[in-house]
TORKE-483384 format. One record per residue (C-alpha): x, y, z. Coordinates in steps of 0.25 Angstrom, whole numbers, plus 5000, padded with zeros to 4 digits. Layout:
BEGIN
XYZ...
This chain:
BEGIN
500050005000500550144996501050235007500150365008501150485007500950635003501350654989502650734993503050605001503150514989504650464989505550464978505350344970503950324976502750264968501550334974500050324971499050444970497650404970496650524969495250564967495550714965496250764953496750894960497250814972498050724963498650844956499050904969499750784973500450764960500950914960501650884973502350754967502650824954503150954960504050884971504650804959504950934951505550994963506450874966506950884951506250754946505550744933504050724935503150644925501650654926500850554918499450624917498250544913497050634915497650774915498350834902499850864905499651014903498551024913499350934923500551034922499551144925498951074937500351054942500651204940499451244948500051164959501351234960502151134952503051194941502551104931502651184918504151214920504451074924503751024912504451114903505851064909505450924908505450894923503850874923503250784912501750774912501250674902499850624897499750484902499350424889500350504880501550514890501450374897500550274892500950294877499850194872498350164873498750044882499750074892500749974898501449974912502749954905502550064895502250164906503350124915504350134903503850284902504150304917505550244916505850334904505350454912506350414923507450394914507150534907507150604921508450544925509150574912508550724913509250734927507950744935508050694950506950584947505550564941504150574946503050514939501550554942500750444934499250454932498750314932497350344926497850274913497650144919496150164920495950194905495050104898496050024891497150024902497649884907497549884922498649794924499649894917499349984929499849874939501049844930501349994930501250024945502049894948503049934937503350064944504049994955505149954946505250094940505350154953506450064958507450144950507150264958506950414954505450394950504350434959502850414955501450444958500350364951498950424952497650354952496350424951495350354961494150384951494850304940495450184947494750074954495050044969495849914965496749994957496950104967497250004978498349944968498850084966498950104982499649974983500749984972501250124976502150154987501550284991500150344990499950494988498750574994498450714998498150745013496650755014495950835025494550805021493850725010492450695007491550684995491350844995492750895000494150865000495250945007496650895006498150945006498751004993500150994991500551074980500351194982500251154996498851175003497551105003496551074993494951074995493951014985492451004986491551074995492051145008491151195019491151225034490951075037492451055033493051175040493851095050494551015039494751135030495451215042496251095045496751085030496951235030497751235043498651125038499051195025499251325032500251255041500951175030500951265018501651405016500651455006499451355006498451334994497051304997496551234984495051244983494951224968494051104969493251164980491851184975491251244988491751315000490951385011491251515018491751435031492851365024493151475014493351565026494251455033495151455020495251605020495551605035496651505034497351605024497351715034498151625044499351625035500551715039501051825031501751775018500951645017499751635008498551535005498151514991496651464989496351414975494951394972493851404962492951524961491851484970492751454982493451584979492251664981491951604995493451624999493351774994492051795002492851745014493951845012495051765004495351884996495651975008496651875014498151915010498651765013497551705004497651694989496351644982496551584968495351544960495651424951494451344946494651194947494851124933
Protein backbone atom coordinates (compact mmCIF):
# COMPACT_ATOMS: atom_id res chain seq x y z
CA UNK A 1 0.00 0.00 0.00
CA UNK A 2 1.28 3.43 -0.95
CA UNK A 3 2.48 5.74 1.81
CA UNK A 4 0.37 8.91 2.04
CA UNK A 5 2.63 11.97 1.66
CA UNK A 6 2.37 15.64 0.84
CA UNK A 7 3.34 16.36 -2.76
CA UNK A 8 6.53 18.20 -1.78
CA UNK A 9 7.62 15.08 0.14
CA UNK A 10 7.76 12.73 -2.86
CA UNK A 11 11.39 11.54 -2.72
CA UNK A 12 13.84 11.62 -5.61
CA UNK A 13 13.32 8.39 -7.51
CA UNK A 14 9.78 8.09 -6.11
CA UNK A 15 6.82 6.59 -7.95
CA UNK A 16 3.73 8.35 -6.62
CA UNK A 17 0.02 8.06 -7.34
CA UNK A 18 -2.39 10.99 -7.41
CA UNK A 19 -6.08 10.07 -7.45
CA UNK A 20 -8.45 12.99 -7.83
CA UNK A 21 -12.04 14.07 -8.33
CA UNK A 22 -11.35 17.81 -8.63
CA UNK A 23 -9.40 18.95 -11.69
CA UNK A 24 -8.27 22.19 -10.02
CA UNK A 25 -6.88 20.32 -7.04
CA UNK A 26 -4.98 18.00 -9.35
CA UNK A 27 -3.41 20.99 -11.12
CA UNK A 28 -2.54 22.61 -7.79
CA UNK A 29 -0.65 19.50 -6.69
CA UNK A 30 1.04 19.07 -10.05
CA UNK A 31 2.15 22.71 -9.94
CA UNK A 32 4.12 21.93 -6.78
CA UNK A 33 5.65 18.78 -8.26
CA UNK A 34 6.56 20.55 -11.49
CA UNK A 35 7.70 23.80 -9.88
CA UNK A 36 9.92 22.00 -7.37
CA UNK A 37 11.48 20.00 -10.21
CA UNK A 38 12.22 23.13 -12.22
CA UNK A 39 13.70 24.83 -9.14
CA UNK A 40 15.97 21.81 -8.60
CA UNK A 41 17.31 21.94 -12.16
CA UNK A 42 15.49 18.83 -13.40
CA UNK A 43 13.72 18.46 -16.70
CA UNK A 44 9.97 17.96 -16.26
CA UNK A 45 7.87 16.08 -18.82
CA UNK A 46 4.07 16.22 -18.54
CA UNK A 47 1.89 13.84 -20.55
CA UNK A 48 -1.58 15.38 -20.64
CA UNK A 49 -4.61 13.45 -21.83
CA UNK A 50 -7.49 15.87 -21.25
CA UNK A 51 -5.88 19.32 -21.21
CA UNK A 52 -4.26 20.78 -24.38
CA UNK A 53 -0.57 21.59 -23.82
CA UNK A 54 -1.04 25.35 -24.25
CA UNK A 55 -3.84 25.39 -21.67
CA UNK A 56 -1.75 23.23 -19.33
CA UNK A 57 1.13 25.73 -19.50
CA UNK A 58 -1.30 28.59 -18.87
CA UNK A 59 -2.73 26.82 -15.80
CA UNK A 60 0.78 26.33 -14.41
CA UNK A 61 1.56 30.02 -14.98
CA UNK A 62 -1.54 31.01 -12.97
CA UNK A 63 -0.08 28.88 -10.16
CA UNK A 64 3.22 30.77 -10.05
CA UNK A 65 5.21 28.22 -12.07
CA UNK A 66 7.52 29.83 -14.70
CA UNK A 67 6.16 27.40 -17.26
CA UNK A 68 6.47 29.50 -20.42
CA UNK A 69 10.14 30.32 -19.88
CA UNK A 70 10.92 26.72 -18.88
CA UNK A 71 9.21 25.41 -22.02
CA UNK A 72 11.12 27.85 -24.21
CA UNK A 73 14.42 26.60 -22.73
CA UNK A 74 13.52 22.93 -23.04
CA UNK A 75 13.38 22.32 -19.31
CA UNK A 76 9.62 21.78 -19.37
CA UNK A 77 7.97 19.55 -21.96
CA UNK A 78 4.18 19.35 -22.07
CA UNK A 79 2.96 16.80 -24.60
CA UNK A 80 -0.44 15.61 -25.66
CA UNK A 81 -0.68 12.03 -24.43
CA UNK A 82 -1.75 10.58 -27.79
CA UNK A 83 0.80 12.41 -29.92
CA UNK A 84 3.70 12.66 -27.51
CA UNK A 85 3.58 9.36 -25.68
CA UNK A 86 1.22 6.74 -27.01
CA UNK A 87 2.15 7.32 -30.63
CA UNK A 88 -0.46 4.86 -31.91
CA UNK A 89 -4.14 4.03 -31.65
CA UNK A 90 -3.34 1.00 -29.48
CA UNK A 91 -0.71 1.74 -26.88
CA UNK A 92 1.67 -0.83 -25.46
CA UNK A 93 3.42 -0.64 -22.12
CA UNK A 94 6.84 -1.21 -23.66
CA UNK A 95 6.30 1.56 -26.18
CA UNK A 96 5.48 4.04 -23.41
CA UNK A 97 8.34 2.88 -21.19
CA UNK A 98 10.72 3.32 -24.13
CA UNK A 99 9.50 6.90 -24.46
CA UNK A 100 10.24 7.54 -20.77
CA UNK A 101 13.68 5.93 -21.06
CA UNK A 102 14.38 8.19 -24.04
CA UNK A 103 13.36 11.25 -22.05
CA UNK A 104 15.64 10.18 -19.19
CA UNK A 105 18.61 9.79 -21.54
CA UNK A 106 17.87 13.14 -23.20
CA UNK A 107 17.64 14.91 -19.82
CA UNK A 108 20.98 13.46 -18.70
CA UNK A 109 22.70 14.37 -21.98
CA UNK A 110 21.35 17.94 -21.72
CA UNK A 111 22.89 18.31 -18.26
CA UNK A 112 19.72 18.39 -16.18
CA UNK A 113 19.91 17.14 -12.59
CA UNK A 114 17.22 14.54 -13.19
CA UNK A 115 13.85 13.89 -14.80
CA UNK A 116 10.36 14.32 -13.41
CA UNK A 117 7.39 12.82 -15.25
CA UNK A 118 3.75 13.73 -14.60
CA UNK A 119 1.66 11.12 -16.41
CA UNK A 120 -2.09 11.33 -16.96
CA UNK A 121 -3.29 7.72 -16.98
CA UNK A 122 -6.68 8.42 -18.57
CA UNK A 123 -5.43 6.78 -21.80
CA UNK A 124 -6.00 3.42 -20.13
CA UNK A 125 -9.75 4.10 -19.92
CA UNK A 126 -10.17 4.69 -23.65
CA UNK A 127 -12.62 2.38 -25.48
CA UNK A 128 -9.90 0.41 -27.31
CA UNK A 129 -7.28 0.42 -24.54
CA UNK A 130 -5.99 -2.91 -23.32
CA UNK A 131 -6.34 -3.00 -19.54
CA UNK A 132 -3.41 -5.37 -19.11
CA UNK A 133 -1.08 -2.78 -20.68
CA UNK A 134 -1.75 -0.49 -17.71
CA UNK A 135 -0.62 -3.25 -15.36
CA UNK A 136 2.51 -3.89 -17.42
CA UNK A 137 3.29 -0.19 -17.61
CA UNK A 138 3.06 0.44 -13.86
CA UNK A 139 5.06 -2.68 -13.00
CA UNK A 140 7.58 -1.81 -15.69
CA UNK A 141 8.19 1.55 -14.11
CA UNK A 142 9.94 -0.22 -11.25
CA UNK A 143 12.73 -1.26 -13.59
CA UNK A 144 12.99 2.22 -15.10
CA UNK A 145 13.14 3.81 -11.65
CA UNK A 146 15.91 1.46 -10.54
CA UNK A 147 18.40 3.48 -12.56
CA UNK A 148 17.74 6.58 -10.41
CA UNK A 149 17.22 10.15 -11.53
CA UNK A 150 13.54 9.66 -12.42
CA UNK A 151 10.66 10.77 -10.21
CA UNK A 152 7.09 10.18 -11.31
CA UNK A 153 3.51 11.06 -10.42
CA UNK A 154 0.79 9.02 -12.16
CA UNK A 155 -2.66 10.60 -12.12
CA UNK A 156 -5.93 8.67 -11.89
CA UNK A 157 -9.31 10.38 -12.21
CA UNK A 158 -11.78 8.76 -9.80
CA UNK A 159 -14.66 9.54 -12.15
CA UNK A 160 -12.97 7.56 -14.94
CA UNK A 161 -11.45 4.51 -13.24
CA UNK A 162 -13.29 1.76 -11.38
CA UNK A 163 -12.54 0.93 -7.72
CA UNK A 164 -10.53 -2.17 -8.63
CA UNK A 165 -8.15 -0.16 -10.83
CA UNK A 166 -7.85 2.57 -8.20
CA UNK A 167 -6.99 -0.06 -5.59
CA UNK A 168 -4.33 -1.46 -7.92
CA UNK A 169 -2.91 2.04 -8.39
CA UNK A 170 -2.70 2.52 -4.62
CA UNK A 171 -0.92 -0.81 -4.23
CA UNK A 172 1.67 -0.52 -6.99
CA UNK A 173 2.96 2.97 -6.12
CA UNK A 174 5.37 3.77 -3.32
CA UNK A 175 3.64 7.02 -2.37
CA UNK A 176 0.13 8.46 -2.62
CA UNK A 177 -0.25 12.22 -2.96
CA UNK A 178 -3.17 14.20 -1.58
CA UNK A 179 -3.96 17.70 -0.39
CA UNK A 180 -4.67 18.44 3.25
CA UNK A 181 -8.46 18.67 3.54
CA UNK A 182 -10.13 20.79 6.22
CA UNK A 183 -13.70 19.97 5.21
CA UNK A 184 -15.44 17.96 2.50
CA UNK A 185 -19.08 17.16 1.83
CA UNK A 186 -21.21 17.09 -1.35
CA UNK A 187 -21.66 20.89 -1.29
CA UNK A 188 -18.36 22.22 0.05
CA UNK A 189 -14.66 21.44 -0.01
CA UNK A 190 -11.99 23.42 1.87
CA UNK A 191 -8.41 22.28 1.38
CA UNK A 192 -4.85 23.49 1.49
CA UNK A 193 -3.37 25.01 -1.65
CA UNK A 194 0.37 24.69 -2.13
CA UNK A 195 1.37 26.84 -5.09
CA UNK A 196 0.66 29.63 -4.59
CA UNK A 197 0.43 28.84 -0.90
CA UNK A 198 -2.93 29.31 0.78
CA UNK A 199 -6.33 27.62 0.86
CA UNK A 200 -8.87 26.72 -1.80
CA UNK A 201 -12.63 26.64 -1.28
CA UNK A 202 -15.14 25.21 -3.73
CA UNK A 203 -18.91 24.88 -3.59
CA UNK A 204 -21.23 26.78 -1.25
CA UNK A 205 -19.95 28.46 1.94
CA UNK A 206 -22.22 29.78 4.70
CA UNK A 207 -22.34 30.41 8.45
CA UNK A 208 -22.64 26.69 9.25
CA UNK A 209 -19.00 26.25 8.19
CA UNK A 210 -17.60 29.35 9.91
CA UNK A 211 -15.52 27.35 12.41
CA UNK A 212 -13.70 25.28 9.79
CA UNK A 213 -13.23 28.36 7.60
CA UNK A 214 -11.60 30.21 10.49
CA UNK A 215 -9.38 27.19 11.19
CA UNK A 216 -8.17 27.11 7.57
CA UNK A 217 -7.63 30.87 7.50
CA UNK A 218 -5.70 30.79 10.76
CA UNK A 219 -3.39 28.10 9.45
CA UNK A 220 -2.61 29.87 6.18
CA UNK A 221 -1.93 33.12 8.06
CA UNK A 222 0.48 31.21 10.28
CA UNK A 223 2.25 29.25 7.54
CA UNK A 224 2.24 31.52 4.50
CA UNK A 225 3.91 34.90 4.05
CA UNK A 226 1.40 36.18 1.49
CA UNK A 227 -1.46 33.65 1.39
CA UNK A 228 -3.89 33.21 -1.45
CA UNK A 229 -7.53 32.39 -0.74
CA UNK A 230 -8.71 30.72 -3.93
CA UNK A 231 -12.49 30.98 -4.35
CA UNK A 232 -12.67 30.49 -8.12
CA UNK A 233 -14.92 27.43 -7.71
CA UNK A 234 -17.03 29.00 -4.97
CA UNK A 235 -20.62 29.38 -6.16
CA UNK A 236 -22.02 31.08 -3.07
CA UNK A 237 -20.72 32.79 0.08
CA UNK A 238 -22.84 34.47 2.74
CA UNK A 239 -22.03 37.65 4.62
CA UNK A 240 -20.79 35.87 7.74
CA UNK A 241 -18.08 33.95 5.89
CA UNK A 242 -17.19 36.81 3.54
CA UNK A 243 -16.66 39.03 6.59
CA UNK A 244 -14.46 36.35 8.19
CA UNK A 245 -12.21 36.31 5.11
CA UNK A 246 -11.92 40.11 5.10
CA UNK A 247 -11.28 40.12 8.85
CA UNK A 248 -8.46 37.58 8.41
CA UNK A 249 -6.72 39.91 5.97
CA UNK A 250 -6.78 42.70 8.55
CA UNK A 251 -4.78 40.49 10.94
CA UNK A 252 -1.74 40.47 8.66
CA UNK A 253 1.16 42.64 9.86
CA UNK A 254 2.62 45.40 7.72
CA UNK A 255 4.35 44.14 4.60
CA UNK A 256 2.19 41.04 4.20
CA UNK A 257 -0.81 40.71 1.91
CA UNK A 258 -3.63 38.28 1.25
CA UNK A 259 -4.85 37.76 -2.31
CA UNK A 260 -8.44 36.59 -2.72
CA UNK A 261 -9.16 35.14 -6.17
CA UNK A 262 -12.81 34.63 -7.02
CA UNK A 263 -15.60 35.04 -9.53
CA UNK A 264 -17.80 38.10 -9.78
CA UNK A 265 -20.55 36.91 -7.43
CA UNK A 266 -18.31 36.20 -4.40
CA UNK A 267 -16.40 39.41 -5.21
CA UNK A 268 -19.61 41.42 -4.80
CA UNK A 269 -20.19 39.99 -1.31
CA UNK A 270 -16.56 40.51 -0.29
CA UNK A 271 -16.71 44.15 -1.42
CA UNK A 272 -19.91 44.65 0.58
CA UNK A 273 -17.93 43.40 3.61
CA UNK A 274 -15.18 45.96 2.99
CA UNK A 275 -12.55 44.01 1.06
CA UNK A 276 -11.63 47.04 -1.05
CA UNK A 277 -10.93 49.13 2.06
CA UNK A 278 -8.38 46.74 3.60
CA UNK A 279 -4.85 47.63 2.54
CA UNK A 280 -3.51 44.12 3.19
CA UNK A 281 -6.15 42.49 0.93
CA UNK A 282 -6.06 42.27 -2.83
CA UNK A 283 -9.18 41.10 -4.62
CA UNK A 284 -8.63 39.49 -8.03
CA UNK A 285 -11.69 38.62 -10.09
CA UNK A 286 -11.04 35.60 -12.27
CA UNK A 287 -13.92 33.45 -13.41
CA UNK A 288 -13.55 29.68 -13.33
CA UNK A 289 -13.02 28.10 -16.73
